[in-house]
C-alpha positions as CSV (number, residue, x, y, z in Angstrom):
1,M,38.3,19.4,-48.0
2,S,38.7,16.8,-45.7
3,N,36.1,14.1,-45.1
4,T,35.7,14.4,-41.2
5,S,32.5,13.9,-39.3
6,N,31.5,15.5,-36.3
7,P,31.1,13.5,-33.2
8,Q,27.7,12.0,-32.7
9,T,25.5,11.0,-29.6
10,A,24.6,7.4,-29.2
11,P,20.8,8.1,-30.4
12,Q,22.2,10.0,-33.3
13,Q,24.4,6.9,-34.0
14,E,21.5,4.5,-34.0
15,R,19.8,6.5,-36.4
16,Q,22.5,6.9,-38.6
17,A,23.2,2.8,-38.5
18,A,19.2,2.4,-39.1
19,K,19.7,4.8,-42.3
20,T,22.5,2.9,-43.7
21,Q,20.9,-0.4,-43.3
22,G,17.4,0.7,-45.0
23,R,15.4,0.5,-41.9
24,E,15.1,4.3,-41.2
25,E,12.7,4.9,-38.1
26,N,10.1,7.6,-37.9
27,P,10.4,9.7,-34.7
28,Q,6.6,10.4,-34.9
29,N,5.6,6.8,-34.7
30,E,7.8,6.3,-31.6
31,Q,6.1,9.0,-30.1
32,K,2.6,7.5,-30.8
33,E,3.4,4.0,-29.4
34,R,2.5,4.1,-26.1
35,V,4.1,1.4,-23.8
36,L,0.9,-0.2,-21.6
37,R,2.2,-1.4,-18.2
38,G,-0.3,-2.9,-15.9
39,P,-4.1,-3.2,-16.0
40,L,-4.4,0.6,-15.0
41,Q,-2.8,1.4,-18.4
42,T,-5.3,1.2,-21.7
43,E,-5.1,2.5,-24.9
44,Q,-8.0,4.7,-24.0
45,G,-6.2,6.2,-21.1
46,I,-4.3,5.9,-17.7
47,T,-5.7,5.3,-14.2
48,T,-3.9,6.5,-11.3
49,L,-4.5,5.9,-7.7
50,E,-3.4,7.8,-4.8
51,D,-1.5,6.0,-2.1
52,T,-4.5,6.8,0.5
53,V,-6.5,4.7,-1.8
54,V,-4.5,1.7,-1.4
55,A,-4.1,2.2,2.3
56,K,-7.7,2.4,3.0
57,I,-8.3,-0.8,1.0
58,A,-5.3,-2.7,3.0
59,G,-6.5,-0.9,6.4
60,V,-10.2,-2.5,6.0
61,A,-9.0,-6.0,4.8
62,A,-6.5,-6.0,8.0
63,R,-9.2,-4.9,10.4
64,D,-11.2,-8.1,8.9
65,V,-8.8,-10.7,10.1
66,P,-9.8,-12.4,13.3
67,G,-7.5,-11.5,16.1
68,V,-6.6,-8.1,15.3
69,H,-7.7,-5.7,18.0
70,D,-6.7,-2.3,16.8
71,M,-4.2,-0.8,13.9
72,G,-1.4,1.6,14.5
73,N,1.2,2.9,17.0
74,A,0.0,4.4,20.5
75,A,-0.1,7.7,19.4
76,R,-2.2,6.9,16.6
77,R,-4.5,4.7,18.7
78,A,-4.9,7.7,21.2
79,F,-5.9,10.0,18.8
80,S,-8.3,7.5,17.4
81,A,-9.9,7.1,20.8
82,V,-10.5,10.9,20.9
83,T,-11.7,11.5,17.5
84,D,-14.1,8.3,18.0
85,R,-15.8,10.3,20.8
86,I,-16.8,13.3,18.4
87,P,-20.1,12.7,16.9
88,N,-20.5,12.3,13.0
89,S,-16.6,11.7,12.9
90,Q,-15.4,8.9,10.4
91,T,-13.3,6.2,11.5
92,N,-9.6,6.3,10.0
93,V,-9.5,3.1,8.4
94,A,-5.8,3.7,6.9
95,G,-4.4,4.2,10.3
96,G,-1.5,1.8,10.9
97,I,-0.8,1.7,7.1
98,S,1.9,2.8,5.2
99,V,2.2,2.3,1.6
100,E,5.0,2.6,-1.3
101,K,3.1,2.6,-4.5
102,G,4.6,2.9,-8.1
103,E,2.7,2.3,-11.5
104,V,2.1,-1.3,-11.2
105,Q,3.4,-2.5,-7.8
106,T,3.0,-1.7,-4.3
107,A,4.5,-2.5,-0.8
108,I,2.6,-2.2,2.2
109,D,3.8,-2.0,5.9
110,V,1.1,-2.8,8.7
111,T,1.1,-1.8,12.3
112,V,-1.3,-3.8,14.7
113,V,-2.5,-4.8,18.0
114,V,-3.1,-8.6,18.2
115,E,-5.7,-9.9,20.4
116,Y,-4.4,-12.1,23.7
117,G,-4.6,-16.0,22.8
118,A,-4.4,-15.3,18.9
119,S,-1.4,-16.8,17.1
120,I,0.5,-14.2,16.1
121,V,2.1,-16.1,13.2
122,D,-1.5,-17.0,11.8
123,V,-2.8,-13.5,12.2
124,G,0.2,-12.0,10.5
125,N,-0.3,-14.4,7.7
126,A,-4.0,-13.8,7.5
127,I,-3.5,-10.2,7.3
128,R,-0.9,-10.7,4.6
129,R,-3.3,-12.9,2.4
130,N,-6.0,-10.6,3.0
131,I,-4.3,-7.6,1.7
132,I,-2.9,-8.9,-1.1
133,D,-6.5,-10.5,-2.2
134,Q,-8.2,-7.3,-1.7
135,V,-5.2,-4.5,-2.9
136,E,-4.6,-6.8,-5.8
137,G,-8.3,-7.4,-6.8
138,T,-9.7,-4.0,-6.3
139,T,-6.6,-1.9,-7.9
140,G,-5.1,-4.2,-10.0
141,L,-1.7,-3.6,-8.7
142,E,0.8,-6.3,-7.9
143,V,1.4,-6.5,-4.2
144,I,5.2,-7.5,-3.8
145,E,5.2,-7.3,-0.1
146,V,3.3,-6.8,3.0
147,N,5.4,-6.3,6.3
148,V,3.5,-6.9,9.6
149,N,4.5,-5.0,12.8
150,V,2.9,-6.3,16.0
151,V,3.2,-3.4,18.7
152,D,1.0,-4.7,21.5
153,V,-1.2,-7.7,22.5
154,H,-4.4,-6.5,23.6
155,L,-5.2,-8.4,27.3
156,P,-8.8,-9.4,27.9
157,H,-9.4,-7.0,30.5
158,E,-7.4,-3.9,29.2
159,G,-9.5,-0.8,28.1
160,E,-11.8,-0.9,31.3
161,N,-11.5,1.9,33.5
162,P,-9.2,0.9,36.5
163,S,-11.4,2.3,39.1
164,E,-14.5,0.5,37.8
165,S,-12.5,-2.8,38.5
166,R,-11.3,-1.7,41.8
167,R,-14.9,-0.8,42.7
168,D,-16.1,-4.5,42.1
169,I,-13.4,-6.0,44.2
170,D,-14.0,-3.6,47.2
171,L,-17.8,-4.5,47.1
172,Q,-17.1,-8.2,47.4
């Protein structure tokens, strides 16, 4: 009989090398060792977060910034205007927020309308700082980026009924 060996996979070759070097691995110990990644994973269990949780936290943080008039694109703002008129309806604080979340990191996109006269650069930087502080402090996730998309500027007299402002002019 010839002394030939069968082809082995890489893991089989590693185990064979470990045996020959006297450091045999125990596959059961490998399964018992849990690699903990981030503050949401502990020896006692894992905490998971839905994207909507992060979106709500980011939405509240963005709305708290002076100079932010509203959140979201025109369609979302129109929908919110309708739902705000319904009694006992809740404000959608996650509107205008898009989240990509992994196990330990998240990236957030924010769509806002800025008040006229506010520095867009300052408002954008304040939104970024506030969202990072709130999301990291509340969830333990690392925020790797916050992209701010300014879609409109709210003028001081916008939102008034045009017929009311015309009546004021006619009466004078």
